[in-house]
N, C-alpha and C positions, 0 to 999 in steps of 0.2 A: 866188229873188231877188224873189219877190212881196212886196209891202208896202213896198218901199224907196221913200223919198220922192225925187221927181225934181227936185232942186234942186242947185246946185253943179256940179262938173265930172263929166263922164261916168265917169271913173275911180272916183270915190267912189260914184256911183250904181250901178256894176257890182259894188261890194263890194271894190274894190282888187284886189291881185294874186290873192287867193284866189278872188274872184268871177270874175276873168278866167280863171283856171285851170279853175274849175268849168264855165265856158262852153266853152272850147276843147277840153277833153278829149273830150267826146262828139262835137264837130265833127270832130276829127281821127280819131276811131274811124270815123266815116262816110267820111272821105277815104280812109283806109287800105283800106276795103272797096269803094271806087268802082272801076268797071271801067276807067275812063280814068286817073283820078288815082292810084289805089292803087299800080299798078306804078311810077310815077314816085317817089312818096314812099317807098315801101317799099324801093326800090333805093338810095336816097340816105341814108336816116335809119336808123341802127342803134341809137341810144340815144334812145328816144322820151321818156323822162323828162327828159333833159337838153335835148332839142329843145323840148319843151313849156315848160320853164322859160324858155328863150330867147325863145320866141314870146310868152309872157306878159309878159316885159320889153319886147318890141317894142310890144305892145298897150297897156302901161302908158304909154309915151311918147305913143302916138297918141291916147290918151284923156285926156291931161292930168295923169298921175300921175308920181310919182317912179320912176326906173328906172335900172338898171345897164346897159341896152342901149347899145352903142357903135357901132351901124351895121353895114353890110354886107348889108342887106336886098336892095337892087337887084342888086348884084354876085352874090350867092349865087343869085338866081333867073335872072339872065341866063346864067350858066354852065351851066344845066340844058338849054338849048336848047328852052325852052318855045315852044309855038305859041299864037298869040293865042286860039284857040278853047278852050284849056285853062282860061282865066280864066272863061268862061261856066259851065263845070262847077263850078269852085271857088265862084263866086258863088252858084250855085244851091243848093249845100249850105250855104253860109254863111247865105243868106237863110232857108232852111228851119230851120236851127238857131236863128237869131235869133227867128223866130216861135215856135218850139217851146219855147225856154228863157227868153226875156226878156219883161219887161213890154212892152206895145206901144210906148211912147215910147222905151224903151231899144233895142228891136229896130229901130225906124226909124233911130235915130242910128247904131247899129253897122253897119247895112246901108249907110247912106249913106257912112259913113267907109270901109268896105271897098270899095265901088264906086268911090270916088274914088281910093283907093290902087291898085286893080286897073286903073283907066283909065290912070293914070300909068305903071304897070309894063308894061301892054300896049303903050303907045306906045314905051317903051324897047325892048321885045322886037321891035317892028316896025321898029326902027332910027332912031327920031327922037331927036335929040341934045338936050342941054341940059336934060333933065328931072330933077327931084329928087323923091325920096320923103321925106316928113317923118321925121325921126329917123334918117336914113341917112347 
C-alpha cells in the first residue's frame, strides 16, 4: 500500500475492499495462531473466506466506504462470552499488523479506529448498556 496519497476517506486510502482484504488476511492468520485468541476464533469460524469477506464489509463501513454489511457485530461478539482482557490481545495484534503493513498515517488511523471500536465493545461485554458500535 506504499505510495498511496493520503487524502480523502480512509476507505479509499486503504485501497477499497481489496486493500482492506489485503490487510486483514495476514492479521487474521496471526489471530488464528495466537495462543489465547486462536482457539476462540478457530472454534467459531469454519469458513474463513466467507468470514473475511464479511469482516471486509464491516471495515468498509467503518472507514467510510460502500458496503453490503448489515450489522450484527456487537451481538455476534457478545454471544461468544468474551472477557475484557481478550481485547488487549486482539488490539496488540491489530497494532502490530497496522505498523507492519500500512503507511504510518494509515496505521495510526486504523489503530485509533480499532481502539475506539474495541473500547465500545469491551464496555458492552462488561455489561454497560446503551452503547452502539458504528455500522451495527
